[in-house]
All heavy atoms as an XYZ file, in Angstrom:
923
protein
N      -1.619    126.527     -9.821
C      -2.424    125.984    -10.908
C      -1.555    125.843    -12.162
O      -0.611    126.607    -12.373
C      -3.612    126.913    -11.196
C      -4.580    126.403    -12.248
C      -5.288    125.138    -11.825
O      -4.648    124.146    -11.479
N      -6.613    125.164    -11.853
N      -1.883    124.860    -12.978
C      -1.139    124.595    -14.197
C      -1.920    125.116    -15.393
O      -3.147    124.941    -15.463
C      -0.892    123.083    -14.359
C      -0.242    122.780    -15.698
C      -0.035    122.565    -13.206
N      -1.228    125.744    -16.304
C      -1.848    126.230    -17.528
C      -1.080    125.735    -18.740
O       0.156    125.695    -18.713
C      -1.891    127.751    -17.557
C      -2.915    128.368    -16.627
C      -3.039    129.861    -16.828
O      -2.042    130.562    -16.987
N      -4.258    130.361    -16.818
N      -1.809    125.389    -19.795
C      -1.228    125.045    -21.079
C      -1.701    126.077    -22.088
O      -2.911    126.309    -22.219
C      -1.652    123.649    -21.539
C      -0.833    122.450    -21.036
C      -0.906    122.319    -19.521
C      -1.322    121.172    -21.691
N      -0.759    126.684    -22.798
C      -1.098    127.737    -23.742
C      -0.524    127.398    -25.108
O       0.696    127.228    -25.256
C      -0.556    129.100    -23.269
C      -0.892    130.180    -24.290
C      -1.144    129.456    -21.906
N      -1.426    127.312    -26.093
C      -1.014    126.993    -27.461
C      -0.745    128.261    -28.258
O      -1.279    129.330    -27.960
C      -2.101    126.197    -28.203
C      -2.521    124.896    -27.580
C      -3.848    125.000    -26.884
O      -4.211    126.121    -26.483
O      -4.532    123.966    -26.738
N       0.034    128.099    -29.311
C       0.245    129.174    -30.274
C       0.607    128.544    -31.613
O       0.990    127.366    -31.676
C       1.365    130.116    -29.816
O       2.592    129.415    -29.707
N       0.445    129.335    -32.679
C       0.888    128.893    -33.988
C      -0.192    128.483    -34.957
O       0.108    128.160    -36.100
N      -1.439    128.512    -34.542
C      -2.497    128.150    -35.466
C      -2.706    129.234    -36.509
O      -2.117    130.312    -36.447
N      -3.562    128.937    -37.492
C      -3.854    129.927    -38.517
C      -4.366    129.291    -39.784
O      -4.807    128.144    -39.793
N      -4.290    130.055    -40.854
C      -4.756    129.632    -42.167
C      -3.558    129.237    -43.022
O      -2.578    129.969    -43.093
C      -5.523    130.771    -42.831
C      -6.016    130.545    -44.262
C      -7.043    129.418    -44.295
C      -6.599    131.842    -44.814
N      -3.652    128.073    -43.656
C      -2.578    127.590    -44.502
C      -3.185    126.904    -45.712
O      -4.271    126.319    -45.632
C      -1.649    126.625    -43.721
C      -2.402    125.416    -43.206
C      -0.430    126.235    -44.532
N      -2.495    126.973    -46.836
C      -2.970    126.316    -48.038
C      -2.638    124.823    -48.005
O      -1.654    124.404    -47.383
C      -2.342    126.941    -49.278
C      -2.894    128.298    -49.635
C      -2.418    128.779    -50.995
O      -1.317    128.445    -51.429
N      -3.241    129.565    -51.664
N      -3.455    124.045    -48.669
C      -3.199    122.611    -48.768
C      -1.798    122.380    -49.337
O      -1.380    123.061    -50.282
C      -4.248    121.957    -49.649
N      -1.102    121.423    -48.726
C       0.267    121.143    -49.132
C       1.307    121.939    -48.368
O       2.505    121.645    -48.462
N       0.861    122.925    -47.610
C       1.779    123.768    -46.859
C       2.118    123.199    -45.501
O       1.801    122.044    -45.184
N       2.786    124.027    -44.702
C       3.250    123.603    -43.382
C       2.844    124.601    -42.321
O       2.647    125.788    -42.609
C       4.779    123.453    -43.377
O       5.205    122.457    -44.272
N       2.757    124.097    -41.099
C       2.414    124.923    -39.949
C       3.043    124.279    -38.725
O       3.151    123.045    -38.654
C       0.896    124.983    -39.791
C       0.263    126.175    -39.082
C       0.582    127.477    -39.814
C      -1.247    125.981    -38.981
N       3.457    125.095    -37.765
C       4.044    124.568    -36.533
C       3.283    125.104    -35.339
O       3.154    126.318    -35.165
C       5.516    124.950    -36.413
C       6.236    124.223    -35.279
C       7.606    124.813    -35.037
N       8.459    123.952    -34.238
C       9.411    124.397    -33.429
N       9.635    125.696    -33.323
N      10.162    123.536    -32.735
N       2.774    124.200    -34.535
C       2.096    124.556    -33.300
C       3.039    124.382    -32.115
O       3.871    123.472    -32.112
C       0.858    123.688    -33.085
C      -0.163    123.628    -34.215
C      -1.346    122.759    -33.796
C      -0.619    125.008    -34.622
N       2.867    125.247    -31.127
C       3.638    125.147    -29.891
C       2.684    125.198    -28.710
O       1.611    125.811    -28.792
C       4.631    126.305    -29.762
O       5.547    126.324    -30.822
N       3.085    124.569    -27.620
C       2.282    124.598    -26.398
C       3.221    124.559    -25.206
O       4.032    123.627    -25.072
C       1.327    123.418    -26.354
S       0.484    123.229    -24.751
N       3.105    125.563    -24.351
C       3.940    125.636    -23.157
C       3.099    125.468    -21.906
O       2.038    126.081    -21.782
C       4.671    126.979    -23.109
O       5.608    127.068    -24.145
N       3.597    124.651    -21.013
C       2.950    124.449    -19.723
C       3.640    125.311    -18.676
O       4.876    125.389    -18.645
C       3.002    122.984    -19.325
N       2.847    125.940    -17.821
C       3.410    126.784    -16.774
C       2.659    126.565    -15.474
O       1.567    125.999    -15.459
C       3.342    128.257    -17.190
O       1.999    128.662    -17.362
N       3.240    127.026    -14.388
C       2.642    126.857    -13.075
C       3.523    126.001    -12.191
O       4.699    125.793    -12.464
N       2.930    125.483    -11.115
C       3.669    124.657    -10.158
C       3.706    123.225    -10.689
O       2.887    122.401    -10.350
C       3.008    124.722     -8.795
C       3.027    126.109     -8.144
C       2.378    126.060     -6.779
N       3.091    125.140     -5.890
C       2.572    124.608     -4.791
N       1.319    124.879     -4.452
N       3.283    123.790     -4.040
N       4.686    122.958    -11.523
C       4.795    121.660    -12.182
C       5.880    120.826    -11.543
O       7.023    121.270    -11.454
C       5.082    121.847    -13.693
C       3.916    122.575    -14.361
C       5.324    120.485    -14.359
C       4.192    122.994    -15.783
N       5.505    119.630    -11.113
C       6.494    118.699    -10.582
C       7.061    117.841    -11.712
O       8.271    117.657    -11.817
C       5.871    117.816     -9.503
C       6.810    116.821     -8.898
C       7.705    117.222     -7.915
C       6.825    115.496     -9.314
C       8.596    116.306     -7.355
C       7.703    114.589     -8.762
C       8.591    114.991     -7.787
N       6.164    117.320    -12.546
C       6.609    116.504    -13.684
C       5.497    116.421    -14.720
O       4.322    116.602    -14.399
C       7.004    115.096    -13.235
O       5.891    114.401    -12.704
N       5.895    116.162    -15.956
C       4.934    115.942    -17.036
C       5.301    114.649    -17.721
O       6.411    114.517    -18.249
C       4.945    117.091    -18.064
C       4.701    118.437    -17.381
C       3.863    116.841    -19.122
C       4.748    119.623    -18.340
N       4.394    113.711    -17.736
C       4.669    112.438    -18.398
C       4.382    112.578    -19.889
O       5.271    112.817    -20.685
C       3.831    111.321    -17.784
C       4.120    109.978    -18.441
O       5.120    109.805    -19.128
N       3.234    109.031    -18.228
N       3.135    112.472    -20.262
C       2.762    112.557    -21.670
C       2.299    113.976    -22.015
O       1.578    114.611    -21.241
C       1.629    111.567    -22.003
C       1.248    111.650    -23.470
C       2.041    110.137    -21.633
N       2.742    114.460    -23.148
C       2.208    115.693    -23.737
C       1.796    115.375    -25.159
O       2.292    114.404    -25.763
C       3.242    116.817    -23.746
C       3.677    117.271    -22.370
S       4.707    118.765    -22.434
C       3.449    120.046    -22.607
N       0.894    116.182    -25.694
C       0.513    115.899    -27.065
C      -0.571    116.807    -27.578
O      -0.840    117.873    -27.007
N      -1.166    116.349    -28.670
C      -2.154    117.140    -29.395
C      -3.367    116.291    -29.756
O      -3.221    115.139    -30.184
C      -1.528    117.699    -30.672
C      -0.376    118.608    -30.402
C       0.943    118.269    -30.293
C      -0.441    120.017    -30.177
N       1.702    119.379    -30.024
C       0.872    120.463    -29.940
C      -1.487    120.943    -30.162
C       1.164    121.807    -29.688
C      -1.186    122.266    -29.910
C       0.117    122.691    -29.671
N      -4.521    116.895    -29.580
C      -5.782    116.357    -30.041
C      -6.420    117.416    -30.933
O      -6.018    118.585    -30.917
C      -6.694    116.028    -28.860
C      -6.295    114.796    -28.093
C      -5.149    114.781    -27.299
C      -7.064    113.637    -28.146
C      -4.780    113.645    -26.595
C      -6.705    112.494    -27.440
C      -5.563    112.512    -26.673
O      -5.197    111.384    -25.975
N      -7.406    117.017    -31.712
C      -8.117    117.983    -32.542
C      -9.596    117.649    -32.611
O      -9.997    116.507    -32.413
C      -7.518    118.036    -33.947
C      -7.731    116.775    -34.781
C      -6.962    116.889    -36.093
N      -7.152    115.704    -36.937
C      -6.501    115.491    -38.070
N      -5.610    116.374    -38.515
N      -6.742    114.393    -38.776
N     -10.371    118.694    -32.885
C     -11.813    118.520    -33.009
C     -12.317    119.352    -34.169
O     -12.199    120.585    -34.147
C     -12.530    118.917    -31.719
C     -14.002    118.595    -31.723
C     -14.629    118.694    -30.347
O     -14.070    119.319    -29.436
N     -15.770    118.068    -30.158
N     -12.843    118.672    -35.163
C     -13.444    119.327    -36.313
C     -14.924    119.565    -36.042
O     -15.517    118.875    -35.201
C     -13.264    118.469    -37.555
N     -15.541    120.513    -36.725
C     -16.967    120.793    -36.500
C     -17.820    119.542    -36.690
O     -17.681    118.825    -37.686
C     -17.280    121.839    -37.572
C     -15.973    122.502    -37.832
C     -14.936    121.437    -37.690
N     -18.672    119.287    -35.711
C     -19.574    118.155    -35.787
C     -18.939    116.809    -35.511
O     -19.602    115.767    -35.640
N     -17.666    116.806    -35.111
C     -16.972    115.546    -34.841
C     -16.449    115.521    -33.420
O     -16.334    116.548    -32.753
C     -15.823    115.347    -35.828
C     -16.270    115.183    -37.271
C     -15.094    114.822    -38.153
C     -15.542    114.577    -39.584
N     -14.390    114.188    -40.461
N     -16.122    114.307    -32.962
C     -15.555    114.158    -31.631
C     -14.076    114.538    -31.633
O     -13.412    114.501    -32.672
C     -15.715    112.710    -31.161
C     -17.144    112.304    -30.857
C     -17.226    110.925    -30.226
O     -16.402    110.061    -30.503
N     -18.211    110.727    -29.370
N     -13.603    114.895    -30.458
C     -12.178    115.179    -30.315
C     -11.400    113.879    -30.537
O     -11.786    112.822    -30.037
C     -11.883    115.730    -28.926
C     -10.475    116.275    -28.769
C     -10.287    116.939    -27.407
N     -11.130    118.111    -27.250
C     -11.027    118.971    -26.236
N     -10.099    118.778    -25.307
N     -11.822    120.010    -26.155
N     -10.309    113.982    -31.304
C      -9.532    112.795    -31.630
C      -8.045    113.030    -31.403
O      -7.556    114.162    -31.483
C      -9.746    112.391    -33.098
C      -9.277    113.415    -34.105
C      -9.426    112.943    -35.546
O      -9.991    111.873    -35.783
O      -8.951    113.676    -36.449
N      -7.352    111.935    -31.135
C      -5.905    111.990    -30.945
C      -5.216    112.374    -32.250
O      -5.572    111.884    -33.321
C      -5.390    110.620    -30.489
C      -3.886    110.398    -30.533
C      -3.224    111.117    -29.382
C      -3.556    108.916    -30.494
N      -4.221    113.242    -32.143
C      -3.343    113.538    -33.273
C      -1.981    112.884    -33.037
O      -1.538    112.052    -33.820
C      -3.176    115.050    -33.468
C      -2.190    115.322    -34.612
C      -4.520    115.717    -33.738
N      -1.336    113.271    -31.922
C      -0.010    112.726    -31.620
C       0.319    112.988    -30.159
O      -0.092    114.010    -29.604
C       1.059    113.356    -32.511
N       1.056    112.047    -29.565
C       1.528    112.233    -28.194
C       2.999    111.853    -28.104
O       3.522    111.124    -28.957
C       0.736    111.384    -27.189
O       0.857    110.000    -27.544
C      -0.728    111.787    -27.138
N       3.638    112.347    -27.038
C       5.048    112.047    -26.815
C       5.280    111.965    -25.312
O       4.785    112.802    -24.556
C       5.952    113.112    -27.473
C       7.433    112.753    -27.288
C       5.634    114.517    -26.990
C       8.370    113.604    -28.150
N       6.019    110.949    -24.891
C       6.320    110.803    -23.474
C       7.553    111.625    -23.119
O       8.260    112.127    -23.997
C       6.587    109.334    -23.126
O       7.816    108.929    -23.755
C       5.451    108.431    -23.591
N       7.832    111.717    -21.832
C       9.011    112.457    -21.391
C      10.293    111.797    -21.880
O      11.320    112.463    -22.033
C       9.034    112.556    -19.862
O       8.990    111.260    -19.283
N      10.213    110.510    -22.183
C      11.362    109.794    -22.702
C      11.497    109.855    -24.207
O      12.486    109.349    -24.763
N      10.504    110.449    -24.875
C      10.589    110.638    -26.317
C       9.824    109.628    -27.153
O       9.884    109.690    -28.385
N       9.095    108.728    -26.536
C       8.294    107.777    -27.308
C       7.074    108.489    -27.873
O       6.402    109.235    -27.158
C       7.856    106.606    -26.418
O       8.969    105.877    -25.975
N       6.801    108.241    -29.133
C       5.714    108.953    -29.816
C       4.619    107.997    -30.279
O       4.836    106.795    -30.456
C       6.248    109.712    -31.040
O       6.890    108.782    -31.921
C       7.230    110.788    -30.619
N       3.438    108.592    -30.467
C       2.278    107.856    -30.966
C       1.513    108.792    -31.883
O       1.296    109.968    -31.536
C       1.395    107.407    -29.805
C       0.200    106.609    -30.264
O       0.322    105.732    -31.107
N      -0.968    106.899    -29.708
N       1.120    108.298    -33.058
C       0.440    109.131    -34.042
C      -0.861    108.490    -34.499
O      -0.968    107.266    -34.607
C       1.316    109.332    -35.278
C       2.560    110.146    -35.053
C       3.766    109.525    -34.736
C       2.543    111.532    -35.171
C       4.911    110.272    -34.533
C       3.689    112.285    -34.975
C       4.868    111.652    -34.650
O       6.008    112.395    -34.446
N      -1.824    109.332    -34.839
C      -2.997    108.861    -35.547
C      -2.562    108.445    -36.948
O      -1.671    109.059    -37.548
C      -4.047    109.966    -35.629
N      -3.213    107.408    -37.475
C      -2.848    106.931    -38.805
C      -2.989    108.031    -39.856
O      -2.207    108.092    -40.815
C      -3.729    105.734    -39.194
C      -3.375    104.478    -38.422
O      -2.262    104.423    -37.844
O      -4.202    103.555    -38.389
N      -3.952    108.917    -39.666
C      -4.241    109.947    -40.656
C      -3.139    111.001    -40.776
O      -3.091    111.744    -41.756
C      -5.568    110.636    -40.325
O      -5.510    111.224    -39.038
N      -2.251    111.083    -39.780
C      -1.210    112.105    -39.818
C       0.198    111.526    -39.877
O       1.176    112.288    -39.984
C      -1.312    113.064    -38.609
C      -2.713    113.644    -38.516
C      -0.924    112.376    -37.309
N       0.309    110.222    -39.782
C       1.638    109.596    -39.845
C       2.350    110.002    -41.126
O       1.741    110.096    -42.179
C       1.507    108.075    -39.778
C       1.311    107.533    -38.379
C       1.231    106.008    -38.390
C       1.007    105.453    -37.004
N       0.852    103.990    -36.998
N       3.641    110.227    -41.038
C       4.508    110.603    -42.160
C       4.272    112.033    -42.623
O       4.928    112.491    -43.564
C       4.327    109.648    -43.354
C       4.646    108.207    -42.992
O       5.590    107.990    -42.201
O       3.947    107.306    -43.481
N       3.331    112.755    -42.002
C       3.123    114.170    -42.341
C       3.379    115.085    -41.140
O       3.904    116.180    -41.290
C       1.694    114.399    -42.847
C       1.355    113.627    -44.099
C       0.002    114.074    -44.673
N      -1.105    113.829    -43.768
C      -1.904    114.785    -43.280
N      -1.708    116.048    -43.620
N      -2.900    114.468    -42.464
N       2.972    114.633    -39.958
C       3.120    115.440    -38.746
C       4.220    114.855    -37.874
O       4.410    113.632    -37.835
C       1.825    115.451    -37.947
C       0.676    116.184    -38.590
C       0.748    116.673    -39.878
C      -0.507    116.373    -37.872
C      -0.313    117.346    -40.458
C      -1.580    117.044    -38.427
C      -1.481    117.523    -39.732
N       4.906    115.731    -37.148
C       5.935    115.301    -36.211
C       5.740    116.011    -34.877
O       5.664    117.238    -34.829
C       7.340    115.610    -36.737
O       7.544    114.958    -37.996
C       8.396    115.114    -35.749
N       5.642    115.213    -33.809
C       5.525    115.773    -32.465
C       6.895    115.716    -31.796
O       7.646    114.748    -31.960
C       4.455    115.015    -31.634
C       4.835    113.558    -31.427
C       4.209    115.722    -30.311
N       7.225    116.771    -31.071
C       8.484    116.822    -30.333
C       8.269    117.632    -29.065
O       7.227    118.279    -28.901
C       9.593    117.447    -31.185
O       9.256    118.764    -31.558
N       9.224    117.583    -28.155
C       9.074    118.353    -26.922
C      10.436    118.755    -26.382
O      11.446    118.104    -26.663
C       8.274    117.585    -25.869
C       8.936    116.337    -25.341
C       7.976    115.530    -24.477
N       7.904    116.032    -23.105
C       7.133    115.489    -22.160
N       6.352    114.460    -22.462
N       7.126    115.983    -20.929
N      10.393    119.835    -25.610
C      11.566    120.317    -24.893
C      11.230    120.186    -23.416
O      10.469    121.003    -22.874
C      11.861    121.767    -25.284
C      13.128    122.308    -24.645
O      13.490    121.851    -23.539
O      13.764    123.196    -25.245
N      11.756    119.155    -22.774
C      11.397    118.902    -21.369
C      11.830    120.050    -20.451
O      11.147    120.354    -19.474
C      12.024    117.598    -20.903
C      11.384    116.385    -21.560
O      10.210    116.394    -21.906
N      12.172    115.332    -21.752
N      12.948    120.663    -20.750
C      13.434    121.751    -19.908
C      12.503    122.955    -19.945
O      12.409    123.717    -18.978
C      14.836    122.158    -20.343
N      11.796    123.116    -21.054
C      10.878    124.255    -21.211
C       9.424    123.857    -21.024
O       8.537    124.699    -21.175
C      11.059    124.871    -22.597
C      12.430    125.494    -22.831
C      12.506    126.107    -24.217
C      13.869    126.773    -24.445
N      13.966    127.373    -25.807
N       9.158    122.581    -20.727
C       7.774    122.086    -20.596
C       6.944    122.472    -21.821
O       5.805    122.933    -21.700
C       7.120    122.632    -19.323
C       7.726    122.036    -18.066
O       8.158    120.892    -18.056
N       7.778    122.821    -17.006
N       7.518    122.278    -22.978
C       6.893    122.698    -24.227
C       6.819    121.529    -25.197
O       7.776    120.747    -25.313
C       7.671    123.857    -24.855
O       7.659    124.975    -23.953
C       7.060    124.279    -26.176
N       5.689    121.436    -25.886
C       5.499    120.421    -26.912
C       5.201    121.126    -28.226
O       4.580    122.196    -28.243
C       4.368    119.443    -26.523
C       3.027    120.141    -26.399
C       4.280    118.271    -27.497
N       5.665    120.533    -29.311
C       5.495    121.108    -30.639
C       4.796    120.108    -31.558
O       4.870    118.896    -31.352
C       6.856    121.451    -31.251
C       7.725    122.320    -30.383
C       8.677    121.759    -29.529
C       7.605    123.705    -30.401
C       9.473    122.550    -28.726
C       8.406    124.507    -29.593
C       9.335    123.913    -28.759
O      10.126    124.714    -27.959
N       4.140    120.646    -32.580
C       3.584    119.797    -33.625
C       3.945    120.433    -34.958
O       3.439    121.509    -35.299
C       2.065    119.669    -33.496
C       1.420    118.710    -34.490
C       1.842    117.268    -34.183
C      -0.106    118.827    -34.467
N       4.825    119.781    -35.683
C       5.181    120.217    -37.031
C       4.239    119.539    -38.006
O       4.218    118.311    -38.088
C       6.633    119.863    -37.346
C       7.074    120.257    -38.736
C       7.104    121.760    -38.948
O       7.557    122.512    -38.105
N       6.596    122.200    -40.100
N       3.488    120.351    -38.723
C       2.475    119.834    -39.636
C       2.933    120.118    -41.060
O       3.032    121.282    -41.458
C       1.124    120.512    -39.375
C       0.682    120.418    -37.922
S      -0.704    121.501    -37.521
C      -1.965    120.884    -38.597
N       3.216    119.092    -41.814
C       3.632    119.224    -43.202
C       2.599    118.578    -44.127
O       1.824    117.727    -43.707
C       4.999    118.553    -43.424
C       6.108    119.205    -42.635
O       6.087    120.407    -42.356
N       7.100    118.422    -42.257
N       2.618    118.985    -45.368
C       1.698    118.421    -46.372
C       0.273    118.407    -45.850
O      -0.439    117.390    -45.942
C       2.147    117.002    -46.748
O       3.464    116.999    -47.239
N      -0.157    119.531    -45.300
C      -1.488    119.586    -44.691
C      -2.568    119.443    -45.754
O      -2.376    119.776    -46.931
C      -1.692    120.876    -43.874
C      -0.726    120.912    -42.694
C      -1.526    122.100    -44.745
N      -3.713    118.924    -45.291
C      -4.856    118.670    -46.159
C      -6.072    119.404    -45.602
O      -6.127    119.697    -44.401
C      -5.156    117.171    -46.204
C      -3.989    116.309    -46.652
C      -4.347    114.832    -46.553
C      -3.186    113.947    -46.978
N      -3.524    112.501    -46.874
N      -7.074    119.687    -46.434
C      -8.282    120.342    -45.916
C      -8.911    119.574    -44.749
O      -9.472    120.193    -43.835
C      -9.204    120.360    -47.138
C      -8.262    120.435    -48.298
C      -7.096    119.569    -47.901
N      -8.808    118.275    -44.748
C      -9.384    117.476    -43.653
C      -8.617    117.615    -42.337
O      -9.053    117.097    -41.306
C      -9.494    115.998    -44.043
C      -8.235    115.384    -44.595
C      -8.218    115.355    -46.120
O      -8.589    116.384    -46.736
O      -7.793    114.316    -46.680
N      -7.491    118.312    -42.356
C      -6.777    118.620    -41.119
C      -7.368    119.846    -40.418
O      -6.956    120.177    -39.304
C      -5.290    118.876    -41.389
C      -4.552    117.647    -41.887
O      -4.842    116.539    -41.389
O      -3.693    117.799    -42.783
N      -8.308    120.507    -41.057
C      -8.944    121.677    -40.461
C      -9.670    121.287    -39.180
O     -10.504    120.383    -39.173
C      -9.937    122.310    -41.446
O      -9.216    122.805    -42.573
C     -10.706    123.443    -40.777
N      -9.335    121.965    -38.090
C      -9.916    121.646    -36.785
C      -9.373    122.618    -35.749
O      -8.436    123.388    -36.036
C      -9.567    120.214    -36.369
N      -9.939    122.566    -34.576
C      -9.333    123.216    -33.417
C      -8.377    122.203    -32.787
O      -8.787    121.068    -32.494
C     -10.391    123.664    -32.390
C      -9.705    124.278    -31.162
C     -11.352    124.666    -33.012
N      -7.143    122.604    -32.617
C      -6.118    121.731    -32.066
C      -5.904    122.064    -30.594
O      -5.664    123.226    -30.233
C      -4.819    121.875    -32.846
C      -4.869    121.166    -34.173
C      -5.683    121.627    -35.200
C      -4.123    120.016    -34.394
C      -5.754    120.962    -36.411
C      -4.174    119.346    -35.605
C      -4.997    119.822    -36.609
O      -5.068    119.149    -37.818
N      -5.986    121.035    -29.763
C      -5.855    121.196    -28.319
C      -4.575    120.531    -27.826
O      -4.289    119.381    -28.158
C      -7.044    120.564    -27.602
C      -8.366    121.228    -27.881
C      -9.186    120.792    -28.916
C      -8.798    122.303    -27.103
C     -10.407    121.403    -29.171
C     -10.011    122.923    -27.352
C     -10.804    122.469    -28.388
O     -12.002    123.076    -28.636
N      -3.865    121.273    -27.011
C      -2.684    120.739    -26.351
C      -3.119    119.945    -25.123
O      -4.082    120.326    -24.434
C      -1.784    121.897    -25.941
S      -0.317    121.425    -24.987
N      -2.425    118.881    -24.846
C      -2.743    117.996    -23.722
C      -1.488    117.715    -22.900
O      -0.392    117.581    -23.460
C      -3.315    116.681    -24.252
C      -3.248    115.532    -23.264
C      -4.202    115.421    -22.260
C      -2.219    114.601    -23.318
C      -4.137    114.379    -21.345
C      -2.142    113.569    -22.411
C      -3.120    113.459    -21.423
O      -3.049    112.438    -20.514
N      -1.665    117.634    -21.603
C      -0.554    117.259    -20.744
C      -1.020    116.420    -19.571
O      -2.036    116.734    -18.945
N      -0.286    115.374    -19.284
C      -0.514    114.548    -18.091
C       0.469    115.050    -17.036
O       1.628    114.661    -17.015
C      -0.263    113.083    -18.426
C      -0.405    112.165    -17.218
O      -1.104    112.550    -16.265
O       0.209    111.084    -17.226
N      -0.016    115.970    -16.207
C       0.856    116.779    -15.362
C       0.655    116.460    -13.891
O      -0.482    116.381    -13.410
C       0.590    118.275    -15.604
C       1.532    119.124    -14.746
C       0.730    118.627    -17.072
N       1.762    116.306    -13.200
C       1.718    116.252    -11.746
C       2.163    117.618    -11.240
O       3.311    118.021    -11.453
C       2.612    115.159    -11.185
C       2.563    115.061     -9.665
C       3.496    114.005     -9.127
N       3.599    114.096     -7.674
C       4.460    113.412     -6.937
N       5.297    112.554     -7.526
N       4.475    113.546     -5.636
N       1.240    118.312    -10.595
C       1.576    119.639    -10.088
C       2.366    119.502     -8.798
O       2.437    118.431     -8.206
C       0.322    120.468     -9.868
O      -0.425    119.924     -8.793
N       2.917    120.628     -8.356
C       3.818    120.593     -7.209
C       3.179    120.152     -5.912
O       3.865    119.653     -5.025
N       1.842    120.307     -5.802
C       1.173    119.987     -4.550
C       0.373    118.698     -4.607
O      -0.284    118.319     -3.653
C       0.237    121.140     -4.155
O      -0.737    121.324     -5.162
N       0.395    118.008     -5.744
C      -0.469    116.848     -5.927
C       0.296    115.542     -5.723
O       1.503    115.460     -5.937
C      -1.070    116.864     -7.320
N      -0.445    114.510     -5.281
C       0.136    113.179     -5.160
C       0.112    112.442     -6.484
O       0.914    111.536     -6.725
C      -0.631    112.367     -4.119
C      -0.492    112.865     -2.695
C      -1.233    111.951     -1.754
N      -0.681    110.594     -1.766
C      -1.221    109.559     -1.143
N      -2.360    109.715     -0.493
N      -0.662    108.365     -1.193
N      -0.856    112.832     -7.331
C      -1.033    112.139     -8.603
C      -1.072    113.128     -9.738
O      -1.379    114.301     -9.560
C      -2.352    111.348     -8.582
C      -2.578    110.559     -7.350
C      -3.449    110.831     -6.350
C      -1.884    109.366     -6.958
N      -3.357    109.883     -5.364
C      -2.416    108.977     -5.712
C      -0.881    108.589     -7.562
C      -1.967    107.835     -5.043
C      -0.431    107.461     -6.894
C      -0.976    107.093     -5.647
N      -0.830    112.638    -10.926
C      -0.957    113.479    -12.109
C      -2.409    113.528    -12.563
O      -3.230    112.689    -12.176
C      -0.079    112.928    -13.237
O      -0.532    111.651    -13.642
N      -2.709    114.512    -13.361
C      -4.046    114.635    -13.946
C      -3.922    115.271    -15.315
O      -2.886    115.823    -15.667
C      -4.984    115.452    -13.058
C      -4.472    116.812    -12.653
C      -5.566    117.790    -12.316
N      -6.198    118.320    -13.543
C      -6.975    119.377    -13.559
N      -7.253    120.019    -12.450
N      -7.513    119.797    -14.693
N      -5.020    115.189    -16.077
C      -5.028    115.749    -17.424
C      -5.267    117.248    -17.393
O      -6.137    117.734    -16.664
C      -6.139    115.099    -18.258
C      -5.917    113.618    -18.477
O      -4.790    113.145    -18.267
O      -6.889    112.943    -18.874
N      -4.481    117.939    -18.185
C      -4.692    119.369    -18.405
C      -4.823    119.612    -19.910
O      -4.190    118.921    -20.713
C      -3.518    120.192    -17.860
C      -3.479    120.281    -16.364
C      -2.837    119.310    -15.602
C      -4.089    121.343    -15.688
C      -2.794    119.388    -14.221
C      -4.041    121.432    -14.309
C      -3.405    120.441    -13.581
O      -3.376    120.522    -12.211
N      -5.616    120.619    -20.244
C      -5.858    120.947    -21.646
C      -5.617    122.430    -21.889
O      -5.906    123.274    -21.027
C      -7.295    120.606    -22.038
C      -7.603    119.144    -21.987
C      -8.078    118.444    -20.917
C      -7.437    118.208    -23.056
N      -8.207    117.122    -21.254
C      -7.842    116.948    -22.552
C      -7.001    118.293    -24.378
C      -7.814    115.793    -23.334
C      -6.980    117.151    -25.152
C      -7.383    115.917    -24.635
N      -5.151    122.735    -23.096
C      -5.074    124.121    -23.512
C      -6.428    124.602    -23.999
O      -7.394    123.838    -24.068
N      -6.484    125.873    -24.347
C      -7.752    126.467    -24.760
C      -8.077    126.173    -26.224
O      -9.211    126.380    -26.656
C      -7.721    127.989    -24.532
C      -6.997    128.796    -25.605
C      -5.484    128.694    -25.526
O      -4.919    128.073    -24.617
N      -4.812    129.319    -26.473
N      -7.105    125.686    -26.971
C      -7.334    125.342    -28.367
C      -6.868    126.426    -29.313
O      -6.944    127.614    -28.999
N      -6.381    126.007    -30.480
C      -5.979    126.944    -31.517
C      -6.530    126.440    -32.860
O      -6.451    125.251    -33.161
C      -4.444    127.107    -31.561
O      -4.086    128.118    -32.508
C      -3.737    125.811    -31.936
N      -7.099    127.365    -33.618
C      -7.747    126.989    -34.870
C      -6.709    126.803    -35.976
O      -5.836    127.660    -36.179
C      -8.756    128.061    -35.289
C      -9.425    127.815    -36.628
C     -10.401    126.658    -36.595
O     -11.209    126.542    -35.657
N     -10.343    125.779    -37.586
N      -6.827    125.694    -36.686
C      -6.038    125.456    -37.884
C      -7.022    125.272    -39.043
O      -7.911    124.412    -38.978
C      -5.150    124.208    -37.754
C      -4.493    123.875    -39.086
C      -4.090    124.427    -36.680
N      -6.869    126.090    -40.064
C      -7.741    126.015    -41.235
C      -6.881    125.796    -42.468
O      -5.957    126.573    -42.728
C      -8.562    127.298    -41.398
O      -9.340    127.520    -40.216
C      -9.495    127.187    -42.598
N      -7.188    124.736    -43.207
C      -6.441    124.407    -44.415
C      -7.349    124.655    -45.614
O      -8.419    124.031    -45.734
C      -5.967    122.952    -44.410
C      -5.159    122.652    -45.667
C      -5.138    122.668    -43.161
N      -6.927    125.554    -46.475
C      -7.723    125.879    -47.659
C      -7.278    125.023    -48.842
O      -6.106    124.691    -48.983
C      -7.572    127.355    -47.999
O      -6.223    127.648    -48.324
N      -8.253    124.676    -49.668
C      -7.953    123.814    -50.834
C      -7.567    124.640    -52.042
O      -7.700    125.854    -52.068
C      -9.159    122.930    -51.139
O     -10.292    123.725    -51.375
């Protein structure tokens, strides 16, 4: 079985920085896309940023020029560097991976359990 485990959430003041990490473990054959989604109270889960195994990135307009997604393919780990955070960035952040496990013919979506990020004004 594949597991994604996030770390690095917490409380930060507006204008500050925070770095999230997410490591995938288990019987992993390959991971194509990894990334981050978030869900604020009363809102739907939304894309934050994704990165392919080749390094191509995609960002939500609301975080462009403030957040940076990166990954270490050898460690099956994805990071989210959050700079100049705003109160509206407050949400539960979920790690995402499009993972092909060692026994599967196809890849499927895996999610982490989520980590809370709270930005105080």
